[in-house]
Residue, then its C-alpha position, 0 to 999 in steps of 0.5 A: x323121231x330122234x331128238x337133236x341138240x343145237x350146240x353153239x360155241x360161245x367162248x374162245x378156244x384160245x388157251x384151252x386144254x388140247x383135249x377140249x379143243x379136240x372135243x369142240x372140233x369133233x362136234x364141228x365147232x372151230x370159231x365163236x358163234x359157230x353152231x352145229x346140230x347133233x343127235x341127242x345120245x350119250x356120246x354127244x352128252x359126254x362131249x358137252x359135259x367136257x366142254x360145257x363151259x364153252x358152249x350153249x346147248x338148246x334142244x330141237 
């Protein structure tokens, strides 16, 4: 069974770098409090590493 990560946006995207906004959007995050479940793989981990200061991550 594949591991999953629950990612929640906890800080605003206003005034952030364009690449960070695009990364959040690629994870399906647009508003504060929104969360998504993504597979735990190197691609997802790389996105989290880039915007880690904006999100809260929990394993499922």
